[in-house]
Structures are given as C-alpha cells and as structure tokens.
N, C-alpha and C positions, 0 to 999 in steps of 0.2 A: 372530485378525488383525483389526485395526481398519483399515477402508477409508475414506479421506477422499474423498468423492464430490461433485464440483462439480455443481450443477444449473443449469438454464437461467436466464438473467437476464431473460428475457422470453418469447422464442419457444421453445416446447416442442420444436421440431425440433432445437434445439441440444444436447440431451442426447446423450451418446455411447452407442454400443452396449455398450461395456465397463461403463459405469455401470449400464445396465439389466440386464446379466448379473449383476453383483454384487448388485443389489437382489434378484434372484431366488434367490441362493444364501445370503444372510446369515440369521442367526437373529434379528437385531434391527436396526431402523433408528432411530438417535438423531437427532432433528430439532429445529431451532430452534422451529418451530411445527408441532405434529403435524397440525393441521387443514390447513395449507397443503401439507405433504408428503403427507398422506393423499390429497389431490386429485391430486397429481402421480402417485402410485402407481396410483391408480384409473384415471387417464387411460391408463396403459400396461398396465392389467389385471394389476397385481401386488398381492398381498396379503401383508403382512408386519407383525409386531408393531411398534408405534411407542412411543417414549418421548421426552419433551421434554428438551432440553439448551439452556438459554438463559443470558443474562448473569446472571440472578438465582439460578440453581441449579447452574451449571456445577461449582463447587468441591464442592458437596455430592454431586452425581451421579457425579463422577469415580471415587470409591472403588468404587462398585458396578460401574461399567463395567470397571475394572481387574480386579475379581474375576471377572467374566464372561469376560474375555479369558484369564485364567489357567486357567479351566475349559475353554478351547478353543473358545469361542463366536466366531462371525464377526459383526462389527458394522459397519454402515455409518454414517458421520457425515455429516450434510448440514446446510446452512443454508437459509434461504428462497430464496436466489438466489446463484449464483456459488460461489466457493471458501470452504469453512468455514475460520475462523481469520483471514481477511483482512477486517478491519473487521466481522467477524461472530464469534459464539461458536465456540469450538473450540480456541483456541490453548493454553489452560491444560491441557485434556485431552491434547493432543498432547505437551506438555512432560512430563506425568506418564507417559504411555505410553513415551516414549523413556527417561525416567529409570528406569523399571521394566524396561527391556530387553525389552519386549513387541513382537510383530511389528506393523509399521505399513506401509501402502501408500497413497501419495497418487496419485490418478488425475488426469490432466489434463482440462481442460474449460473451460467458459465463465468469463470474467473481465471485469468491466465496465471496470476500469482500462485494460487493454490495448486494448480496443475504442475507448474514448474517446481514448486517446493517438493511435492510428492515425487516428481521425477528425479529429484536430486538423491533420494535415498538417505538423506541425513536423518538419523534417529533422534528426533527432538520433538517434544510436544509443545514447545514454545519457539516462536520465531518473530522477527521484526520485518514488517513490510515497509520498505522505504519508497519504492517507486522510482521515478527518474531522478538521477543526480543532476546538479546544476550543469549547464552547458559550458560555462567558462571554467577553464582549468583551475584557476585560483580559487573559485568558489567550490569547485568539486573537491579539491584537496582539503579545504577547510571542513567540508561536510564529512569527509572520510576520517579526518582526525578525530572528529567527535564520535565516531563509531568504533574507534579502536578497542575500547574496553567492553563492547557489547558481547555478552557471552552466548548469545543465541545466533542461529543462522539468520542471515539478512538477505532479503529478496529485493532485487532491483529490476527495473525495466530499462531497456536501452534500444536505440535505433541502430541499424546496421552500420551506418557511416561513422558512428561514434564508439562502436564496440571496442576496437583495439586501443583507442586512447583511454577508455574507461578501465580496461583490463591492466594497462600499464600503471595507472594510478592506484588501482587495487593492490598491485604487486608492490609498488613503492611505499604505500601507507600501511596497508594491512598485512603485507607479507605474503609468502607463497603458501597460502592456505588451500585446503580442499575447496573445490568449486564445481558447480554444475551449470552448464550453459545450454538452455533449450531454445530452439527456434521453430517458428511456424507451427506452434502447438495446435493439434487436432487437424492440421491440414495434410495435404498429400506428401509434402517433403519434410514432415516433422522429424526433428533430430535432437538428441540430447548428448552432449559431450561432457564427460566427467573426468576429473583429475586434479592436478595442481594448477594454480593460476598461470604459472610460467608455461607449462606445456599446452594449456588451452590457448594462451596468447600466441605461442609459436605457431599453432595450427592455423589460427585466423589471420596471421600475418602472411601466410603462404596461400591460404584459400580465402577469397574475398567473402566477407560476411553477407548473407542474404536473408531477408525476412526480419520479423520483429523478434526480439530476444527477451527471455526471462533468465536472470542470473541469480543463483543462490550460492552464497559463500558461507563457509563454516564460521561459527562464532570464535572469538579470540579469548585469550586468558584475561581476567581482570587486571587492570594496571597495577604495578607493584606498589604504587603509593596508597592503595586501599588496604594493603595487608598491614594492619595495625595491631599492636599488642594491646592487652587488656588495660594497661596503664594509659596508653594513648586514648583508648575509648573512654575510659573513666574521666580523663582530663577534659575531653570534649563535652561529655555529658554534664560535667560540673559547670563548664562555661555556659552551656545552653540554659541550664536550669537557673543559674545565677542571673541570667539576663531576663528571667521572667517566664520562661517556657515551663509547662507542666512536665512531670516525669514522662507521661505517656507521649507527649509531642516530641520531647527530646529523644526518646527511644526510637520513635518512628523516623526521625531525621537521620540519626546515626545509623540505624539499620539500613536505610536506603543509600546513604553515602558510602558505607563500607560493604554493602551487599552481604549483610549478616542476618541470621534469623532474629526476629524480634525478641523471642524468649531468651536468647543468649545475651543480647544487649540489655534486656530488662533485669536479668540476674546481676549484671555489673552495676546497673543503675540503683539497685537496692542498697548498695554500699553507701550511697549519698544520703545524708540526713535531709529530709524535706523541711 
C-alpha cells in the first residue's frame, strides 16, 4: 500500500492522528527532503527508514517503489509541506501506481490553497486552483491571457522573490481586481493582505516579501465575444449538426463555449429540423 500523507504547512499541530499512525506502521517513508521529514518524524518520536523522491529523481525512483509495493511493503509518500503531488513531487509516482493497479490510499490533511482561498473572504462556492505560474515572463503572460475570461476566483502559489513580478503581470493582464495575498500560513508570522492588485503591489514594492505566498484573485467577467444573440447560437448549432454531431453533443459544445445553461441552448436547438 502506498499512503499519500499530507504534512503540516507550518504549524506542526496540524498533522493528523491518522498520518502519525501510518508513519508508525509503514516500512519506508519517501520524502521530498529527507532532512526536513526526518525532523518532523523526530519531533513526534517516530523512527522510520527514509528515501528521497524529488523533482529530479522521481521518474528514476518510481520503478523501485513499485517493486517494493509488489513485495507487499507499506510506503508513506510525503512532501515538505501539504499534499504531495499538488505543486510538489509525487504526481508521476501516483499515476504509475494507479496504472500498475497497486493499492493506494490518499489521506486528507493540510493544504495551503484552501486555507488561502478561505482567508480571501471571496464569496464563491467555485474556484480555480492554478498553482505556480511559469517562471519566464513571456510564458507567464501567455498563461494569464488564457485566464482572462475565468469567472471564478483563481488561486496561485508564488515564491517571495517572484511575487512583485507576478503581481505586475496580474495587473497588466487581468486588471486591478480584488486580491488576497497570504504568506506564512499557519506559522508565527502569518499575514493576509486584501485589497486591489495595485495597492497590494505597492505594499510589497516597499516592504520586501518574505515567506511562501498563496494569492487569490477575483474572477473576471466573461469575454465580450461570448455574448452572442440567439441567431448566432442557432447558426453555430446548425453548423455543428450539419457536420454530423448529434443535437445533444452540439448543445453541450455551444453551452460550454458561450457559458450558457444547457436547457437554454437546447430550446434554441429544437428549432432545427433533425
């Protein structure tokens, strides 16, 4: 069994009793940084063999871990903080374990994205978790262009030395939207700053960013080119159905493209003779 074990994102009290029990039962702990995880285990007076699994060796180590699982070994997978595989090493290993039909159990626990989102106070039951934007500015701007029409709050992670550059790009591409920037979540110097992108940027240009950041930005309005009349919708439906798509499939595609309720699009589709 491979156990995916979330670890505290700052405050050690946020580890779960279940994770501690699993640590005591496994044959091996696979960690992003064995020194960091060794300190965590030592704090809770647990001694277990440790092996590293990080972005540079994950593919090479995966075959060995699969062999151990086939032998019946119990293995815990952890990252330095939070949930392995979420902007941290582990996702490739999980894919291979599932493909090999080996037992897998994901334990719930600490996650910085959800904490940062709730700290924002944005009233939305829906959101998009993006994680880290690309490091190169050209790629980062391209990624943000693709998020312009996203109507839900978007959650990002960012390192302190790239925070101001990221905020400048958010301002340039997404505009001066409402934003919430949290740092050092669950730790001693936890802080959340809310406002507009420009005022938060101004703050961090005068006060050097410190710690790891979770950024939540408000969703934008859908792009104007999706605001189509019923005639436009009808014309597109006719094109899709004449190309061989069923009425149902055509309705689904148009509904997704123009962000419209399916029943509204279906009513328009009924005008077309099948």
